[in-house]
VOBA-1610 file (N, C-alpha, C; in pm, whole numbers, padded with zeros to 5 digits, always signed):
BEGIN
Met-06698-07702-03278Met-06581-07722-03230Met-06588-07791-03077Gln-06483-07888-03058Gln-06444-07937-02949Gln-06411-07849-02830Pro-06479-07891-02715Pro-06462-07787-02626Pro-06308-07761-02596Arg-06226-07892-02594Arg-06081-07897-02554Arg-06008-07817-02693Thr-06052-07834-02830Thr-05996-07787-02907Thr-06018-07612-02881Tyr-06146-07565-02860Tyr-06166-07429-02815Tyr-06089-07363-02709Gly-06094-07468-02605Gly-06005-07407-02478Gly-05827-07412-02512Met-05783-07508-02615Met-05666-07480-02649Met-05633-07381-02731Leu-05734-07331-02818Leu-05703-07223-02943Leu-05697-07101-02846Leu-05813-07083-02737Leu-05817-06957-02653Leu-05670-06922-02596Val-05627-07045-02520Val-05518-07009-02462Val-05388-07010-02548Phe-05372-07033-02673Phe-05270-07025-02765Phe-05324-06884-02776Ile-05372-06817-02852Ile-05437-06663-02878Ile-05372-06563-02766Ala-05413-06633-02636Ala-05382-06506-02550Ala-05220-06523-02526Thr-05156-06647-02542Thr-05008-06660-02528Thr-04947-06579-02632Ile-04983-06552-02729Ile-04929-06479-02863Ile-04931-06372-02816Ile-05072-06318-02782Ile-05081-06176-02754Ile-05009-06117-02648Trp-04978-06237-02522Trp-04881-06178-02456Trp-04714-06142-02443Ser-04687-06244-02559Ser-04560-06234-02612Ser-04522-06103-02667Thr-04608-06019-02698Thr-04587-05888-02762Thr-04556-05776-02677Ala-04544-05811-02533Ala-04522-05704-02446Ala-04394-05622-02465Gly-04267-05707-02504Gly-04170-05664-02509Gly-04139-05552-02619Leu-04236-05569-02739Leu-04246-05499-02828Leu-04345-05333-02784Phe-04405-05380-02693Phe-04478-05247-02653Phe-04387-05163-02546Val-04334-05241-02453Val-04212-05194-02365Val-04118-05111-02436Arg-04046-05179-02565Arg-03970-05109-02625Arg-03994-04965-02657Gly-04130-04975-02705Gly-04174-04805-02770Gly-04190-04723-02661Leu-04151-04771-02543Leu-04217-04671-02416Leu-04078-04611-02347Asp-04070-04470-02325Asp-03916-04424-02226Asp-03988-04387-02128Leu-04045-04491-02043Leu-04113-04428-01913Leu-04087-04571-01834Asp-04088-04535-01702Asp-04019-04616-01602Asp-04117-04757-01585Ile-04080-04849-01515Ile-04143-04931-01515Ile-04307-04965-01437Trp-04298-04860-01315Trp-04394-04853-01223Trp-04545-04762-01352Thr-04481-04689-01373Thr-04572-04602-01450Thr-04624-04666-01577Val-04558-04770-01647Val-04594-04849-01759Val-04713-04939-01694Leu-04655-05003-01592Leu-04758-05099-01522Leu-04893-05052-01469Gly-04892-04896-01402Gly-04987-04841-01371Gly-05085-04819-01498Trp-05031-04762-01606Trp-05140-04701-01713Trp-05159-04830-01771Arg-05072-04956-01806Arg-05166-05054-01863Arg-05244-05141-01770Ser-05248-05126-01670Ser-05362-05162-01555Ser-05462-05092-01607Leu-05452-04984-01627Leu-05598-04884-01597Leu-05647-04898-01794Phe-05587-04905-01819Phe-05656-04953-02005Phe-05702-05059-02019Gly-05642-05163-01926Gly-05669-05298-01924Gly-05810-05320-01859Gly-05799-05267-01726Gly-05939-05239-01663Gly-06046-05177-01741Leu-06033-05063-01793Leu-06138-05008-01887Leu-06155-05100-02006Thr-06111-05180-02054Thr-06118-05275-02166Thr-06222-05347-02107Leu-06203-05434-01981Leu-06273-05548-01935Leu-06398-05514-01849Ala-06394-05361-01824Ala-06537-05278-01789Ala-06616-05298-01896Ile-06599-05255-01987Ile-06647-05237-02097Ile-06717-05385-02128Ile-06647-05489-02138Ile-06676-05607-02176Ile-06778-05641-02078Val-06755-05608-01924Val-06850-05634-01860Val-06993-05571-01826Phe-06988-05458-01875Phe-07123-05368-01924Phe-07179-05434-02017Ala-07097-05491-02146Ala-07169-05540-02246Ala-07226-05633-02210Lys-07204-05737-02145Lys-07253-05830-02110Lys-07394-05852-02008Gln-07358-05744-01931Gln-07467-05701-01826Gln-07527-05805-01758Arg-07455-05893-01704Arg-07483-06014-01638Arg-07339-06028-01539Ile-07403-06095-01397Ile-07300-06155-01339Ile-07257-06267-01332Ser-07336-06365-01344Ser-07318-06495-01388Ser-07327-06573-01527Ala-07254-06634-01564Ala-07232-06694-01671Ala-07348-06796-01731Val-07303-06875-01610Val-07401-07038-01600Val-07507-07026-01503Pro-07628-07107-01497Pro-07742-07110-01389Pro-07631-07127-01246Gly-07658-07079-01126Gly-07587-07116-01021Gly-07462-06997-01023Arg-07484-06908-00902Arg-07413-06813-00857Arg-07285-06852-00743Val-07182-06800-00780Val-07099-06773-00661Val-07103-06669-00585Pro-07050-06716-00445Pro-07054-06602-00362Pro-06981-06468-00409Phe-07060-06364-00351Phe-06982-06226-00443Phe-06856-06201-00378Tyr-06828-06242-00275Tyr-06692-06205-00222Tyr-06575-06286-00320Phe-06605-06376-00380Phe-06505-06445-00491Phe-06464-06346-00565Tyr-06535-06237-00591Tyr-06512-06137-00706Tyr-06401-06071-00671Pro-06413-05978-00562Pro-06267-05904-00511Pro-06166-05986-00429Leu-06199-06125-00382Leu-06083-06223-00341Leu-05985-06270-00444Phe-06079-06311-00567Phe-05972-06349-00694Phe-05923-06219-00788Gly-06001-06105-00762Gly-05941-05986-00835Gly-05816-05922-00759Leu-05804-05969-00628Leu-05685-05928-00562Leu-05567-06023-00593Met-05604-06158-00628Met-05496-06243-00658Met-05450-06226-00795Ala-05540-06181-00868Ala-05513-06125-01019Ala-05435-05993-01027Ala-05429-05895-00944Ala-05381-05777-00876Ala-05227-05822-00885Ile-05231-05902-00783Ile-05097-05974-00692Ile-04996-06012-00810Ser-05068-06125-00913Ser-05003-06181-01031Ser-04942-06048-01132Met-05034-05960-01165Met-04978-05840-01246Met-04869-05791-01175Tyr-04915-05739-01024Tyr-04798-05646-00977Tyr-04672-05731-00970Gly-04704-05846-00882Gly-04558-05912-00885Gly-04458-05950-00970Tyr-04505-05975-01104Tyr-04423-06002-01221Tyr-04353-05868-01239Val-04395-05778-01246Val-04334-05634-01255Val-04235-05646-01179Gly-04302-05618-01046Gly-04184-05614-00934Gly-04090-05699-00921Ala-04100-05826-00987Ala-03961-05943-00983Ala-03886-05891-01073Leu-03957-05825-01210Leu-03830-05790-01274Leu-03778-05671-01237Lys-03822-05603-01141Lys-03739-05436-01100Lys-03641-05530-00985Leu-03685-05640-00939Leu-03550-05681-00816Leu-03477-05797-00852Thr-03501-05855-00980Thr-03383-05965-00999Thr-03383-05959-01180Thr-03315-06048-01207Thr-03318-06076-01343Thr-03418-06136-01417Val-03452-06088-01572Val-03540-06163-01615Val-03533-06284-01625Ala-03421-06342-01641Ala-03368-06481-01650Ala-03427-06547-01539Asn-03414-06500-01412Asn-03461-06589-01299Asn-03620-06564-01296Val-03689-06469-01317Val-03813-06467-01335Val-03880-06568-01433Leu-03827-06580-01526Leu-03858-06675-01683Leu-03813-06835-01594Ala-03729-06838-01527Ala-03717-06962-01480Ala-03814-06990-01372Ile-03870-06901-01295Ile-03977-06912-01217Ile-04117-06960-01267Tyr-04131-06878-01348Tyr-04264-06892-01399Tyr-04278-07008-01476Ala-04176-07063-01512Ala-04160-07196-01598Ala-04227-07329-01509Thr-04259-07293-01398Thr-04306-07391-01274Thr-04438-07368-01300Val-04536-07277-01375Val-04667-07295-01354Val-04721-07425-01415Pro-04696-07476-01542Pro-04744-07651-01533Pro-04742-07716-01426Phe-04651-07731-01350Phe-04651-07806-01226Phe-04722-07723-01109Val-04716-07620-01065Val-04811-07567-00956Val-04952-07573-00996Ala-04980-07524-01130Ala-05115-07527-01156Ala-05185-07700-01158Ala-05083-07778-01211Ala-05096-07906-01208Ala-05162-08007-01037Gly-05048-07934-00950Gly-05090-07939-00805Gly-05170-07930-00742Ile-05191-07813-00784Ile-05325-07706-00701Ile-05457-07800-00771Ser-05433-07823-00913Ser-05568-07886-00953Ser-05584-08014-00899Tyr-05473-08093-00878Tyr-05446-08248-00803Tyr-05553-08226-00659Val-05506-08131-00592Val-05563-08136-00466Val-05691-08042-00454Trp-05734-07950-00524Trp-05823-07907-00503Trp-05915-07967-00595Leu-05917-07996-00723Leu-06019-08043-00847Leu-06025-08232-00826Lys-05886-08266-00760Lys-05877-08436-00769Lys-05868-08434-00913Glu-05785-08367-00981Glu-05761-08359-01132Glu-05615-08453-01171Ala-05624-08557-01222Ala-05517-08640-01237Ala-05426-08555-01315Ile-05281-08609-01280Ile-05176-08544-01353Ile-05141-08618-01451Ser-05163-08639-01590Ser-05142-08716-01685Ser-04985-08741-01719Gln-04926-08850-01747Gln-04798-08858-01771Gln-04729-08770-01890Arg-04790-08759-01952Arg-04788-08676-02102Arg-04743-08506-02054Val-04834-08491-01944Val-04829-08321-01890Val-04678-08334-01813Leu-04657-08422-01740Leu-04548-08455-01637Leu-04414-08427-01742Ile-04402-08524-01818Ile-04311-08555-01920Ile-04279-08394-02008Ala-04360-08367-02070Ala-04338-08238-02133Ala-04315-08154-02083Ser-04366-08101-01941Ser-04350-07976-01866Ser-04189-07993-01825Leu-04173-08096-01786Leu-03995-08133-01740Leu-03903-08108-01853Ile-03935-08144-01976Ile-03845-08128-02087Ile-03859-07979-02115Ala-04006-07868-02100Ala-03992-07753-02120Ala-03904-07683-02019Phe-03928-07761-01915Phe-03846-07659-01805Phe-03707-07652-01815Val-03646-07781-01859Val-03499-07755-01911Val-03469-07668-02027Gly-03561-07627-02106Gly-03522-07539-02209Gly-03531-07392-02143Val-03613-07393-02055Val-03659-07284-01971Val-03510-07225-01913Leu-03495-07334-01837Leu-03341-07332-01734Leu-03201-07269-01839Ile-03229-07360-01944Ile-03094-07304-02038Ile-03119-07169-02108Val-03257-07128-02107Val-03277-06976-02149Val-03220-06899-02017Ala-03268-06898-01942Ala-03257-06836-01832Ala-03120-06845-01737Gly-03081-06962-01786Gly-02946-06985-01692Gly-02959-07009-01542Phe-02880-07070-01460Phe-02878-07101-01318Phe-02843-07000-01258Gly-02772-06924-01263Gly-02692-06839-01184Gly-02833-06785-01066Ala-02809-06735-00961Ala-02888-06666-00869Ala-02804-06591-00780Arg-02809-06457-00756Arg-02758-06389-00678Arg-02844-06394-00494Pro-02752-06396-00385Pro-02839-06358-00263Pro-02921-06237-00278Glu-02889-06142-00335Glu-02969-06031-00353Glu-03096-06054-00432Asp-03116-06156-00500Asp-03215-06207-00589Asp-03334-06276-00491Val-03323-06257-00380Val-03445-06335-00303Val-03558-06287-00305Ala-03557-06159-00289Ala-03706-06086-00265Ala-03762-06106-00419Gly-03670-06042-00510Gly-03739-06074-00662Gly-03790-06196-00708Asn-03726-06296-00660Asn-03769-06467-00708Asn-03870-06497-00577Ala-03898-06423-00464Ala-04004-06441-00394Ala-04122-06393-00466Leu-04132-06266-00517Leu-04227-06219-00575Leu-04250-06283-00694Ala-04165-06356-00773Ala-04208-06425-00913Ala-04299-06527-00868Phe-04258-06606-00753Phe-04330-06713-00703Phe-04418-06686-00674Leu-04465-06597-00610Leu-04583-06524-00550Leu-04681-06542-00664Met-04621-06466-00772Met-04689-06436-00929Met-04744-06562-00964Thr-04643-06667-00942Thr-04663-06796-01045Thr-04785-06871-00957Val-04797-06845-00812Val-04867-06908-00784Val-05043-06844-00766Thr-05022-06753-00752Thr-05144-06666-00783Thr-05221-06671-00928Phe-05154-06677-01034Phe-05161-06708-01152Phe-05212-06872-01175Ser-05183-06923-01109Ser-05199-07072-01109Ser-05307-07080-01046Val-05358-07042-00937Val-05467-07040-00854Val-05606-06982-00908Leu-05563-06902-00982Leu-05676-06815-01086Leu-05722-06924-01181Leu-05585-06982-01274Leu-05613-07065-01362Leu-05703-07209-01309Val-05678-07252-01186Val-05762-07353-01150Val-05877-07304-01109Ala-05895-07189-01035Ala-06045-07150-01023Ala-06158-07146-01130Ala-06076-07112-01242Ala-06159-07104-01343Ala-06246-07211-01399Arg-06159-07319-01353Arg-06240-07474-01398Arg-06312-07499-01256Arg-06280-07466-01163Arg-06326-07486-01029Arg-06490-07463-01012Tyr-06505-07300-01037Tyr-06618-07239-01042Tyr-06668-07195-01218Pro-06735-07251-01278Pro-06792-07262-01408Pro-06869-07093-01403Ala-06909-07095-01289Ala-07036-06962-01329Ala-06943-06812-01270Leu-06866-06853-01215Leu-06745-06717-01218Leu-06718-06626-01335Arg-06785-06514-01332Arg-06741-06442-01453Arg-06586-06370-01463Leu-06522-06445-01575Leu-06396-06358-01529Leu-06363-06228-01581Ala-06436-06164-01663Ala-06418-06055-01713Ala-06438-05936-01554Pro-06529-05954-01490Pro-06506-05875-01349Pro-06415-05929-01263Val-06390-06048-01260Val-06259-06080-01177Val-06111-05966-01203Asn-06094-06007-01358Asn-05989-05947-01416Asn-05976-05791-01386Ala-06074-05763-01434Ala-06120-05601-01416Ala-06101-05529-01282Leu-06136-05636-01157Leu-06096-05599-01041Leu-05950-05600-01017Gly-05903-05700-01052Gly-05761-05724-01054Gly-05691-05585-01134Ala-05697-05549-01240Ala-05644-05433-01269Ala-05660-05306-01209Gly-05791-05279-01136Gly-05795-05136-01077Gly-05729-05198-00942Phe-05713-05270-00898Phe-05648-05308-00761Phe-05484-05266-00804Cys-05475-05338-00929Cys-05332-05337-00971Cys-05296-05146-00990Val-05354-05062-01014Val-05334-04949-01025Val-05351-04868-00914Leu-05415-04919-00812Leu-05373-04844-00694Leu-05236-04865-00610Leu-05222-05024-00629Leu-05059-05062-00608Leu-04958-04971-00668Cys-04997-04924-00785Cys-04887-04851-00888Cys-04867-04681-00832Leu-04986-04635-00798Leu-05022-04509-00779Leu-04891-04448-00693Pro-04843-04501-00580Pro-04737-04422-00497Pro-04597-04441-00546Leu-04576-04541-00687Leu-04477-04539-00745Leu-04442-04512-00856Met-04551-04460-00928Met-04533-04446-01080Met-04551-04278-01081Ser-04511-04241-01208Ser-04507-04072-01226Ser-04596-04021-01238His-04670-03885-01197His-04781-03824-01209His-04794-03734-01322Thr-04689-03720-01383Thr-04679-03661-01534Thr-04734-03699-01636Leu-04855-03650-01704Leu-04900-03731-01797Leu-04821-03748-01916Pro-04807-03888-01958Pro-04746-03930-02073Pro-04784-03831-02207Ser-04689-03819-02329Ser-04750-03785-02425Ser-04855-03862-02512Leu-04918-03773-02595Leu-05020-03873-02706Leu-04949-03999-02752Ser-04856-03998-02826Ser-04805-04144-02859Ser-04773-04227-02773Glu-04728-04196-02636Glu-04711-04305-02557Glu-04844-04322-02498Ile-04973-04238-02452Ile-05066-04285-02430Ile-05149-04371-02542Leu-05120-04386-02643Leu-05171-04469-02766Leu-05135-04590-02769Ile-04974-04613-02726Ile-04913-04731-02707Ile-04942-04819-02590Leu-04969-04699-02455Leu-04996-04736-02335Leu-05156-04849-02356Ala-05248-04766-02433Ala-05396-04829-02469Ala-05359-04954-02501Ala-05281-04965-02617Ala-05304-05078-02694Ala-05246-05193-02609Phe-05140-05152-02558Phe-05053-05253-02458Phe-05181-05301-02359Gly-05227-05198-02296Gly-05304-05238-02187Gly-05454-05312-02201Ser-05513-05265-02320Ser-05588-05337-02368Ser-05623-05495-02411Thr-05488-05512-02488Thr-05439-05659-02503Thr-05401-05712-02433Thr-05272-05685-02370Thr-05213-05776-02297Thr-05257-05778-02126Ser-05300-05677-02114Ser-05367-05706-01960Ser-05526-05707-01942Gly-05580-05685-02073Gly-05725-05732-02075Gly-05755-05818-02160Ile-05761-05844-02286Ile-05823-05947-02361Ile-05712-06056-02347Ala-05590-06065-02313Ala-05523-06203-02314Ala-05560-06266-02206Tyr-05570-06185-02093Tyr-05586-06207-01942Tyr-05727-06315-01945Leu-05834-06267-02033Leu-05946-06300-02014Leu-05970-06436-02120Leu-05900-06401-02222Leu-05889-06543-02318Leu-05814-06658-02228Phe-05715-06608-02178Phe-05641-06721-02095Phe-05710-06785-02011Met-05799-06734-01904Met-05848-06814-01812Met-05986-06857-01882Thr-06071-06809-01974Thr-06165-06867-02037Thr-06126-07018-02096Gly-06000-06974-02175Gly-05983-07136-02235Gly-05950-07226-02115Gly-05866-07166-02030Gly-05851-07256-01911Gly-05945-07329-01849Arg-06062-07289-01850Arg-06166-07365-01838Arg-06218-07552-01909Tyr-06171-07575-02001Tyr-06181-07641-02082Tyr-06063-07730-02143Ile-05976-07714-02061Ile-05836-07808-02070Ile-05775-07832-01902Pro-05694-07929-01880Pro-05644-07921-01771Pro-05555-07829-01744Ser-05545-07788-01621Ser-05465-07659-01585Ser-05336-07670-01578Gly-05258-07768-01604Gly-05107-07795-01631Gly-05102-07798-01780Glu-05174-07814-01895Glu-05192-07809-01987Glu-05187-07642-02042Ala-05264-07592-01950Ala-05298-07444-02014Ala-05144-07396-02000Gly-05093-07426-01870Gly-04966-07363-01804Gly-04849-07376-01914Leu-04855-07509-01995Leu-04739-07565-02062Leu-04768-07492-02178Ile-04905-07434-02267Ile-04899-07393-02391Ile-04865-07265-02352Gly-04865-07183-02248Gly-04847-07048-02212Gly-04695-07022-02205Leu-04615-07138-02181Leu-04463-07143-02177Leu-04395-07106-02330Leu-04489-07081-02430Leu-04444-07072-02544Leu-04414-06884-02547Asp-04474-06823-02460Asp-04457-06690-02437Asp-04312-06658-02405Val-04261-06753-02352Val-04103-06741-02290Val-04028-06761-02447Val-04069-06840-02542Val-03990-06857-02680Val-04021-06721-02778Leu-04173-06709-02772Leu-04223-06566-02898Leu-04207-06457-02849Gly-04165-06426-02727Gly-04141-06288-02678Gly-04004-06232-02741Pro-03924-06299-02710Pro-03782-06264-02748Pro-03768-06252-02908Leu-03846-06378-02973Leu-03843-06368-03123Leu-03911-06236-03176Trp-04031-06188-03140Trp-04078-06077-03180Trp-03958-05923-03204Val-03910-05952-03064Val-03821-05820-03047Val-03731-05833-03130Trp-03642-05950-03157Trp-03525-06000-03265Trp-03565-05920-03361Leu-03689-05986-03429Leu-03745-05967-03567Leu-03757-05789-03571Ala-03809-05743-03456Ala-03868-05588-03471Ala-03771-05492-03461Phe-03639-05509-03364Phe-03538-05451-03327Phe-03399-05514-03336Ser-03387-05610-03409Ser-03268-05696-03452Ser-03190-05692-03327Glu-03238-05743-03223Glu-03166-05767-03093Glu-03142-05932-03107Thr-03017-05980-03164Thr-02999-06142-03156Thr-03007-06192-03062Pro-03067-06310-03034Pro-03046-06387-02912Pro-02956-06445-02894Ser-02900-06519-02769Ser-02786-06589-02744Ser-02795-06747-02800Thr-02696-06802-02834Thr-02700-06940-02844Thr-02782-07045-02738Ala-02725-06978-02612Ala-02834-07041-02514Ala-02982-07013-02500Thr-03023-06929-02565Thr-03185-06861-02581Thr-03217-06962-02683Ile-03137-06959-02816Ile-03207-07031-02926Ile-03232-07178-02878Ala-03109-07250-02827Ala-03139-07378-02792Ala-03241-07411-02667Gly-03249-07311-02588Gly-03387-07343-02494Gly-03490-07322-02546Ala-03478-07232-02634Ala-03640-07184-02734Ala-03668-07327-02768Ala-03590-07384-02881Ala-03596-07518-02946Ala-03652-07635-02868Ile-03603-07634-02760Ile-03637-07745-02655Ile-03805-07708-02637Ile-03799-07603-02552Ile-03941-07563-02508Ile-04056-07609-02648Leu-04019-07547-02768Leu-04106-07559-02855Leu-04108-07721-02899Val-04015-07802-02915Val-04037-07937-02932Val-04131-08007-02819Ala-04111-07993-02679Ala-04193-08043-02600Ala-04323-07977-02587Val-04358-07843-02617Val-04501-07803-02635Val-04534-07861-02766Ala-04494-07862-02869Ala-04553-07939-03021Ala-04575-08089-02974Trp-04504-08157-02903Trp-04506-08301-02879Trp-04639-08322-02794Tyr-04638-08231-02691Tyr-04754-08264-02632Tyr-04888-08261-02701Leu-04896-08128-02765Leu-05047-08101-02842Leu-05053-08219-02967Trp-04940-08256-02995Trp-04958-08342-03113Trp-05032-08469-03071Ser-04939-08529-02976Ser-04996-08636-02912Ser-05109-08646-02865Gly-05176-08505-02788Gly-05284-08506-02713Gly-05388-08525-02855Leu-05374-08422-02960Leu-05467-08462-03070Leu-05487-08587-03129Arg-05370-08669-03104Arg-05396-08804-03166Arg-05472-08934-03061Gly-05493-08844-02917Gly-05542-08953-02807Gly-05683-08928-02819Pro-05728-09009-02706Pro-05876-09014-02691Pro-05939-08868-02660Arg-06041-08827-02713Arg-06136-08715-02691Arg-06168-08701-02585Glu-06191-08573-02497Glu-06240-08594-02395Glu-06400-08593-02375Pro-06480-08604-02258Pro-06623-08582-02273Pro-06672-08475-02310Arg-06765-08413-02390Arg-06807-08327-02442Arg-06839-08212-02329Arg-06835-08084-02346Arg-06868-08025-02220Arg-06949-07905-02302Thr-07035-07827-02229Thr-07091-07731-02305Thr-07020-07602-02273Leu-06990-07529-02385Leu-06935-07405-02382Leu-06972-07315-02318Lys-06903-07223-02237Lys-06958-07120-02134Lys-06932-06983-02162Ser-07017-06892-02149Ser-06970-06739-02153Ser-06865-06707-02072Val-06784-06599-02101Val-06703-06570-02030Val-06787-06455-01932
//
């Protein structure tokens, strides 16, 4: 399998897993901080198991400075925490609109940090997808949304930095980074979450929620992002905005609005066009596949 195809596949699978988050949340009658705390705990445990199974610190010859792990782990925690915090302080629509800037932010960081050129296809597809998300999210923002919007943008920036760092440092093990991020996130949530033990059924849902969306999906996305341009990974990740409401609609009959359907169609067209045109274009030089 070509490295680029491998990377796109991992990012696509991660996006599908992330898009199921709404299904888990609908099955839980817990406050948002309790959900995030338990989700991070189970996600961290899943990643810790992967770390111990590998029993290695570096994936390829050459090691990164040890302090990179707590540094990037903290960024992962801020990204996880910022997402839920933003949802608490502002509307989902605003958070989605800001999250849609991931391809731009990641491409910009890559340009400055890695000197990675921003292709015309990425720029065109990202602009079209951004229009679609704006239609889904709406344009209205209230003055009281400022704090939530700031957290959403902080989440977007830290996530983009992690995505670019995965390409910049091939020896950086992503499982320990995200495991530390989940652990830091648990500590951040402790003062805010309920200390009453959830029921057995809720524990099982939280375990599935955390191990998939906060553990495996994060690892797959960051790993896949090593083999494709950061802007491209962010663009594929926008499918989450489309698939998330779709699963909830199918499972709980929550009919999306006309604006949501129209915006989702634009996002799908933009991503499909980019992927299709990319597969028909010149192949990138072969790269060696690396462990996670």
